[in-house]
C-alpha positions as CSV (number, residue, x, y, z in Angstrom):
1,X,-45.2,18.4,-153.5
2,X,-42.4,20.7,-151.7
3,X,-39.1,19.5,-152.3
4,X,-35.8,19.5,-150.1
5,X,-32.4,18.6,-151.4
6,X,-30.2,17.0,-148.7
7,X,-26.5,16.8,-149.4
8,X,-24.5,13.9,-147.3
9,X,-27.8,12.5,-146.9
10,X,-26.2,9.2,-145.7
11,X,-24.3,10.9,-142.9
12,X,-25.6,11.6,-139.4
13,X,-27.3,15.1,-139.9
14,X,-28.3,14.3,-143.5
15,X,-30.0,11.1,-142.8
16,X,-31.7,12.7,-139.7
17,X,-32.8,15.5,-142.2
18,X,-34.1,13.1,-144.8
19,X,-36.4,11.3,-142.1
20,X,-37.4,14.5,-140.5
21,X,-38.5,16.1,-143.8
22,X,-40.0,13.2,-145.3
23,X,-42.4,12.8,-142.1
24,X,-43.0,16.6,-142.5
25,X,-44.5,16.1,-145.8
26,X,-41.6,17.0,-148.1
27,X,-40.3,15.1,-151.0
28,X,-36.5,14.8,-150.3
29,X,-33.9,14.0,-152.8
30,X,-30.4,13.0,-151.2
31,X,-27.3,13.5,-152.7
32,X,-24.6,11.1,-151.5
33,X,-21.7,9.4,-152.9
34,X,-20.3,7.6,-149.9
35,X,-16.9,9.7,-149.7
36,X,-16.9,8.9,-146.0
37,X,-15.7,5.2,-146.9
38,X,-12.8,7.2,-148.7
39,X,-12.1,9.3,-145.9
40,X,-12.2,7.0,-143.1
41,X,-12.4,3.3,-144.5
42,X,-15.2,0.8,-145.2
43,X,-16.4,0.7,-141.5
44,X,-17.4,4.3,-142.0
45,X,-19.4,3.8,-145.1
46,X,-22.9,5.4,-145.2
47,X,-24.2,2.7,-147.8
48,X,-26.0,0.9,-144.8
49,X,-27.6,4.2,-143.9
50,X,-28.8,4.9,-147.2
51,X,-30.2,1.6,-148.2
52,X,-32.1,2.0,-144.6
53,X,-33.5,5.3,-145.7
54,X,-34.5,4.0,-149.0
55,X,-36.3,1.0,-147.4
56,X,-38.1,3.4,-145.0
57,X,-38.8,6.1,-147.0
58,X,-39.0,5.3,-150.7
59,X,-42.5,4.8,-150.6
60,X,-43.2,8.4,-149.2
61,X,-41.1,10.4,-151.6
62,X,-37.5,10.0,-151.0
63,X,-34.9,9.1,-153.6
64,X,-31.1,9.4,-153.6
65,X,-28.8,10.4,-156.3
66,X,-25.1,9.5,-156.7
67,X,-23.5,12.7,-157.2
68,X,-20.3,14.5,-156.1
69,X,-20.9,18.0,-154.8
70,X,-17.7,19.1,-156.6
71,X,-19.4,18.3,-159.9
72,X,-20.7,21.8,-160.7
73,X,-22.7,20.9,-163.7
74,X,-24.3,17.9,-162.0
75,X,-25.4,19.9,-159.2
76,X,-27.0,22.6,-161.6
77,X,-28.9,19.9,-163.6
78,X,-30.5,18.5,-160.5
79,X,-31.5,22.0,-159.3
80,X,-32.8,22.6,-162.6
81,X,-34.9,19.2,-162.7
82,X,-36.3,20.1,-159.3
83,X,-36.8,24.0,-159.8
84,X,-40.7,24.0,-159.7
85,X,-41.0,22.4,-156.3
86,X,-37.7,23.0,-154.5
87,X,-38.2,24.9,-151.3
88,X,-35.0,24.1,-149.4
89,X,-31.5,23.0,-149.4
90,X,-29.8,21.4,-146.3
91,X,-26.2,21.3,-147.1
92,X,-24.6,18.7,-144.7
93,X,-21.9,17.1,-147.1
94,X,-18.3,17.8,-145.9
95,X,-14.9,16.5,-145.5
96,X,-15.2,16.7,-141.6
97,X,-11.8,15.8,-140.0
98,X,-8.8,17.8,-138.9
99,X,-6.1,15.0,-139.4
100,X,-7.5,13.7,-142.9
101,X,-7.4,17.4,-144.0
102,X,-3.9,17.7,-143.5
103,X,-3.1,14.5,-145.6
104,X,-5.0,15.7,-148.5
105,X,-5.4,19.6,-148.6
106,X,-6.6,19.8,-152.0
107,X,-9.5,17.0,-151.6
108,X,-10.5,18.8,-148.2
109,X,-10.9,22.3,-149.8
110,X,-12.4,21.2,-152.9
111,X,-15.1,19.4,-150.9
112,X,-15.8,21.7,-148.3
113,X,-15.3,25.1,-150.0
114,X,-16.0,24.6,-153.9
115,X,-18.7,21.8,-153.3
116,X,-20.4,24.5,-151.2
117,X,-19.8,27.1,-153.9
118,X,-21.5,24.9,-156.5
119,X,-24.7,24.7,-154.6
120,X,-24.6,28.3,-153.9
121,X,-24.4,29.0,-157.7
122,X,-27.3,26.6,-158.5
123,X,-29.3,28.0,-155.9
124,X,-28.6,31.6,-157.0
125,X,-29.1,30.9,-160.9
126,X,-32.0,28.5,-160.5
127,X,-34.2,29.6,-157.6
128,X,-32.7,32.1,-155.3
129,X,-35.7,32.2,-152.8
130,X,-34.9,28.7,-151.8
131,X,-33.8,28.5,-148.2
132,X,-30.0,27.6,-147.9
133,X,-29.0,25.9,-144.6
134,X,-25.3,25.0,-144.4
135,X,-23.9,22.8,-141.7
136,X,-20.7,24.7,-140.6
137,X,-18.5,24.1,-137.4
138,X,-17.3,25.9,-134.4
139,X,-13.8,25.0,-135.8
140,X,-14.4,28.3,-137.8
141,X,-12.9,29.9,-134.7
142,X,-9.9,28.2,-134.8
143,X,-8.0,27.6,-131.4
144,X,-9.3,31.0,-130.1
145,X,-11.2,29.3,-127.4
146,X,-7.9,28.1,-126.0
147,X,-7.0,31.5,-124.7
148,X,-9.8,31.3,-122.5
149,X,-8.7,31.7,-118.7
150,X,-9.7,27.7,-118.0
151,X,-9.2,26.0,-114.8
152,X,-9.4,22.5,-113.5
153,X,-12.6,21.5,-112.0
154,X,-13.1,17.9,-111.2
155,X,-12.4,15.7,-114.5
156,X,-12.9,18.9,-116.7
157,X,-11.7,22.1,-117.5
158,X,-14.1,25.1,-117.0
159,X,-14.1,28.9,-117.3
160,X,-14.8,30.6,-114.1
161,X,-18.5,31.0,-113.2
162,X,-18.5,35.0,-113.4
163,X,-16.8,34.7,-117.0
164,X,-18.8,36.3,-119.8
165,X,-18.5,32.8,-121.6
166,X,-19.8,30.8,-118.8
167,X,-23.1,30.2,-120.5
168,X,-21.5,29.3,-123.7
169,X,-19.3,31.0,-126.7
170,X,-21.3,33.3,-128.7
171,X,-20.7,34.2,-132.6
172,X,-19.3,37.4,-131.6
173,X,-16.1,35.5,-131.2
174,X,-13.0,36.3,-133.3
175,X,-12.0,34.0,-135.9
176,X,-8.8,35.7,-136.6
177,X,-5.2,35.5,-135.5
178,X,-5.2,31.8,-134.2
179,X,-4.7,28.4,-135.6
180,X,-7.6,26.7,-137.3
181,X,-6.2,23.4,-138.8
182,X,-6.8,23.2,-142.7
183,X,-10.1,21.6,-142.2
184,X,-11.1,24.8,-140.0
185,X,-10.1,26.8,-142.9
186,X,-11.8,25.2,-145.5
187,X,-14.8,25.2,-143.5
188,X,-14.2,28.8,-142.6
189,X,-14.3,29.6,-146.5
190,X,-17.8,27.7,-147.1
191,X,-19.3,29.5,-144.0
192,X,-18.3,33.3,-145.1
193,X,-19.2,32.4,-148.8
194,X,-22.7,31.2,-147.4
195,X,-23.2,34.4,-145.5
196,X,-21.8,36.5,-148.9
197,X,-24.4,34.8,-151.1
198,X,-27.1,35.4,-148.7
199,X,-26.0,39.2,-148.5
200,X,-25.2,39.8,-152.1
201,X,-28.1,37.9,-153.6
202,X,-30.7,38.2,-150.8
203,X,-30.8,34.1,-150.5
204,X,-32.1,33.0,-147.0
205,X,-29.1,31.4,-145.9
206,X,-28.1,30.2,-142.5
207,X,-24.7,28.6,-141.1
208,X,-25.0,26.4,-138.3
209,X,-22.0,26.2,-136.6
210,X,-22.0,23.0,-134.9
211,X,-20.2,21.7,-131.7
212,X,-20.1,17.9,-131.7
213,X,-23.1,16.6,-133.7
214,X,-24.2,13.2,-132.5
215,X,-26.8,10.6,-132.4
216,X,-27.3,6.8,-133.1
217,X,-26.8,7.0,-136.8
218,X,-23.3,8.4,-136.4
219,X,-20.6,6.2,-138.3
220,X,-18.0,6.9,-135.5
221,X,-14.3,6.7,-136.8
222,X,-11.1,7.5,-135.0
223,X,-10.9,10.9,-137.1
224,X,-14.4,11.9,-136.6
225,X,-17.5,11.4,-134.7
226,X,-16.2,11.3,-131.2
227,X,-19.2,10.0,-129.0
228,X,-20.0,7.1,-131.3
229,X,-16.4,6.0,-131.7
230,X,-15.8,6.2,-128.0
231,X,-18.8,3.9,-127.4
232,X,-17.7,1.7,-130.1
233,X,-14.4,1.2,-128.8
234,X,-16.0,0.7,-125.5
235,X,-18.4,-2.2,-126.6
236,X,-15.8,-4.0,-129.0
237,X,-12.7,-3.6,-126.7
238,X,-10.9,-1.6,-129.3
239,X,-8.0,0.7,-127.8
240,X,-8.8,4.4,-127.6
241,X,-6.4,7.2,-127.7
242,X,-7.1,10.5,-126.0
243,X,-5.3,13.4,-127.7
244,X,-4.0,16.0,-125.3
245,X,-4.9,18.0,-122.3
246,X,-5.0,15.2,-120.1
247,X,-8.6,14.1,-121.0
248,X,-10.0,17.4,-119.6
249,X,-10.9,18.9,-122.6
250,X,-14.9,19.7,-122.7
251,X,-17.1,19.2,-125.7
252,X,-20.9,20.0,-126.0
253,X,-22.7,17.6,-127.8
254,X,-26.0,17.9,-129.6
255,X,-28.4,15.2,-130.9
256,X,-29.0,15.0,-134.5
257,X,-32.9,15.4,-133.9
258,X,-32.3,18.6,-132.1
259,X,-30.1,19.8,-135.0
260,X,-33.0,19.0,-137.8
261,X,-35.6,20.6,-135.5
262,X,-33.5,24.0,-135.8
263,X,-33.2,23.4,-139.6
264,X,-37.2,23.3,-139.8
265,X,-37.6,26.2,-137.2
266,X,-35.4,28.4,-139.7
267,X,-36.9,27.2,-142.8
268,X,-40.4,28.2,-141.5
269,X,-39.2,31.9,-140.9
270,X,-35.9,32.3,-142.7
271,X,-33.5,35.2,-142.5
272,X,-30.8,36.4,-144.8
273,X,-27.2,35.8,-144.0
274,X,-27.9,34.3,-140.8
275,X,-25.1,32.7,-138.4
276,X,-25.7,30.8,-135.2
277,X,-23.8,28.7,-132.7
278,X,-25.6,25.4,-132.4
279,X,-24.5,22.6,-130.0
280,X,-25.7,21.2,-126.7
281,X,-24.8,24.1,-124.8
282,X,-25.0,24.0,-120.8
283,X,-27.7,21.3,-121.4
284,X,-25.4,18.5,-122.8
285,X,-21.9,18.5,-122.6
286,X,-18.8,16.6,-121.0
287,X,-15.0,16.3,-120.7
288,X,-13.2,13.4,-122.4
289,X,-12.8,11.6,-118.9
290,X,-16.6,12.2,-118.1
291,X,-17.6,10.7,-121.5
292,X,-15.5,7.8,-120.8
293,X,-17.1,7.2,-117.7
294,X,-20.7,7.5,-119.2
295,X,-19.9,4.9,-121.7
296,X,-18.5,2.7,-119.4
297,X,-21.5,3.0,-117.1
298,X,-24.1,2.5,-120.1
299,X,-22.4,-0.4,-121.6
300,X,-21.2,-2.3,-118.8
301,X,-17.7,-2.5,-120.1
302,X,-14.4,-1.0,-119.4
303,X,-12.7,1.2,-122.3
304,X,-9.1,0.3,-123.0
305,X,-7.8,3.8,-123.4
306,X,-4.5,5.4,-123.3
307,X,-3.3,9.3,-123.2
308,X,-1.2,10.8,-125.8
309,X,0.4,14.3,-124.8
310,X,0.2,15.5,-128.5
311,X,-3.1,17.3,-128.9
312,X,-4.4,17.6,-132.5
313,X,-3.5,21.0,-134.1
314,X,-6.1,23.8,-133.6
315,X,-8.2,21.5,-131.5
316,X,-10.2,23.0,-128.7
317,X,-9.6,22.8,-124.9
318,X,-13.0,23.9,-124.0
319,X,-16.1,24.3,-126.1
320,X,-19.7,25.1,-125.1
321,X,-22.1,26.9,-127.4
322,X,-24.2,29.8,-126.8
323,X,-27.4,28.9,-128.1
324,X,-29.3,31.7,-126.7
325,X,-29.4,33.8,-129.8
326,X,-31.0,31.1,-131.7
327,X,-33.4,30.4,-128.7
328,X,-34.5,34.1,-129.1
329,X,-34.9,34.3,-132.7
330,X,-36.8,31.0,-132.7
331,X,-38.8,30.5,-129.4
332,X,-40.4,27.2,-130.4
333,X,-37.2,25.6,-130.6
334,X,-35.4,24.0,-127.6
335,X,-32.7,21.1,-126.9
336,X,-34.7,18.1,-126.1
337,X,-32.0,15.4,-125.7
338,X,-29.5,15.3,-122.6
339,X,-26.0,13.6,-122.8
340,X,-27.3,10.4,-121.0
341,X,-30.3,9.8,-123.4
342,X,-27.9,10.3,-126.4
343,X,-25.2,8.0,-125.4
344,X,-27.8,5.3,-124.5
345,X,-29.4,5.8,-128.0
346,X,-25.9,5.5,-129.5
347,X,-25.4,2.4,-127.6
348,X,-28.6,0.4,-128.1
349,X,-28.8,1.3,-131.8
350,X,-25.3,0.0,-132.6
351,X,-24.2,-2.5,-130.1
352,X,-25.5,-5.3,-132.0
353,X,-23.9,-4.2,-135.2
354,X,-20.7,-3.5,-133.8
355,X,-20.2,-6.8,-131.7
356,X,-21.2,-8.9,-134.8
357,X,-18.3,-7.0,-136.9
358,X,-15.9,-7.2,-134.4
359,X,-16.3,-11.0,-134.2
360,X,-16.4,-11.4,-137.7
């Protein structure tokens, strides 16, 4: 049976990839060691998601391996074990937070950069024809988008309608001469390494530079997972802080289902050293103030929020992805989830658990 390795299989995109590829007829091996609980505390643990995946899919060929991607020998051994049937690596494991990276740069870089290098080396030496999909991030562009000529329009910042980036930011935007945050640097290092392994060794690789990835399986925490954490605070009454830009900063949001559909589309017709921006684009985006209003409307509760004038280092004032390049290269793929549908899914899937946890 064709086999997929999914790193970070208990996370948002990893867990969605597990379910998707099991349903598509693959044997799926998850690599997961629940480092999210170390990064963001026990409330962000992926253990509950991993257990659900085993209950739902173990009979259909899913298993999970407790393995740290920084363990190069362990990763190599896993690839060698699966060599005959291995077709695809979906790499979603990461340290995903600006703020956490600054607290422990060595761990951030070793997970994001060295961990990715270990996976690439295993792919190169064991089975280089394997499709390698890397979940990168729009943070590789640093704060370059903050130099755009933004203006206040209602409850959000916007570029002028006649600006070349009004439809979204393309991959041609420079990543140089700007502030990235230490997280942005470690992800840029892994992004570039994935591209170079594609070019040097002719491995079919892709970097998906994601906007805000979201969905009902997101274990939202203050330092990561903005829509899920925002809804969690709205439901439970936990105070929420907006960092900078008067709450007018704009993010595009892409549902995890749309992300993994893009992964499958790429695997069916892979290219070498591909790079795409992947987000909600003009189809699904919002400012912080607009997101608060939507969460309040969906939950029927009022969020207790305050505004800090201290923006996060390297954070974006405005980001909307230009997904037209991927749509052109893979015309069967399209964004299926709008923002309200996504927010309602997040609420409905988690409200009972969040409410019970808050009451405990």
